[in-house]
Each structure stands twice: as C-alpha cells, then as structure tokens.
C-alpha positions as a printed Julia matrix, in Angstrom:
86×3 Matrix{Float64}:
 232.64  267.44   71.05
 230.21  265.28   73.01
 227.2   266.33   75.08
 229.22  266.81   78.28
 231.73  269.1    76.58
 228.84  270.98   74.99
 227.2   271.42   78.42
 230.44  272.79   79.88
 230.8   275.2    76.96
 227.13  276.26   77.09
 226.74  276.76   80.86
 230.37  277.51   81.71
 232.73  275.69   84.05
 231.8   277.68   87.16
 228.09  277.02   86.72
 228.71  273.32   86.15
 230.81  273.1    89.3
 227.95  274.69   91.27
 225.44  272.39   89.6
 227.57  269.45   90.72
 227.25  270.64   94.32
 223.48  270.88   93.91
 223.24  267.37   92.47
 225.38  265.94   95.27
 223.09  267.63   97.78
 220.07  266.07   96.1
 221.69  262.64   96.42
 222.21  263.24  100.13
 218.54  264.17  100.48
 217.43  261.07   98.56
 219.51  258.82  100.83
 218.04  260.45  103.93
 214.5   259.97  102.6
 215.31  256.32  101.84
 216.43  255.84  105.44
 213.23  257.46  106.65
 210.65  256.02  104.22
 212.2   252.79  102.97
 212.41  250.88   99.71
 209.84  252.98   97.87
 212.46  255.76   97.69
 215.22  253.59   96.16
 214.47  254.75   92.58
 215.09  258.34   93.7
 218.6   257.35   94.75
 219.29  255.76   91.36
 218.16  258.93   89.6
 220.34  261.15   91.78
 223.36  258.86   91.35
 222.94  259.22   87.58
 222.81  263.01   87.89
 225.9   263.0    90.12
 227.88  260.74   87.82
 227.12  263.0    84.85
 228.21  266.08   86.77
 231.31  264.41   88.24
 232.4   263.5    84.72
 232.12  267.19   83.8
 234.17  268.21   86.85
 236.87  265.73   85.8
 236.94  267.34   82.37
 236.91  270.89   83.69
 239.86  270.15   85.98
 241.54  267.98   83.34
 241.85  264.94   85.58
 242.87  261.74   83.85
 241.5   258.34   84.77
 244.95  257.65   86.22
 244.57  260.61   88.59
 241.27  259.31   89.9
 242.26  255.63   89.92
 245.39  256.4    91.94
 243.25  258.03   94.63
 240.71  255.21   94.53
 243.49  252.67   95.04
 244.82  254.52   98.08
 241.36  254.93   99.57
 240.46  251.27   99.02
 243.73  250.13  100.57
 243.02  252.27  103.6
 239.48  250.93  103.83
 240.77  247.38  103.67
 243.14  248.09  106.58
 240.23  249.45  108.62
 237.9   246.52  108.02
 240.42  243.65  108.12
C-alpha cells in the first residue's frame, strides 16, 4: 500500500473527494492571482498543480478508473480541440 492508498484509508474516500474540490479551488485562486499580480505568483500555481495532481490520483483510485478510462477521454477531448483550432 503506497502513501496515496494510505491517505484514502486514513481520511476516507468521501473526505478525499471533498479535499480534491478544495485543492482545485485553490488552483483556480492561484491562477486568478497570477493574472492579477503577474509572474511573481507563478510558483503558487506550480504548488497548487502538485496538490491537484496528488488528489486527482486519489480520485482515480477511489473510483477505480484505469489509465485506459482516462486516456480514452483525453483522446476524445484532444481530437475535439484540434477540430476547433484547425
């Protein structure tokens, strides 16, 4: 059992899902502050991305998504984006 599985077991799936929402909100706030205050806030975005990636990995485990599940959606989304920008 690695640290992410231990965190899910310790805090519980519901709490980790809520924590993911909180971390995503903090990333939004960091991006807004970057837009307002400039480059000096870039490190805040990196920190919040790290938090979000850790929590998103836990959500994937809680919901038992495989990399195939996520990659299939990414492929569809990227294909759609390419149609929009081409």
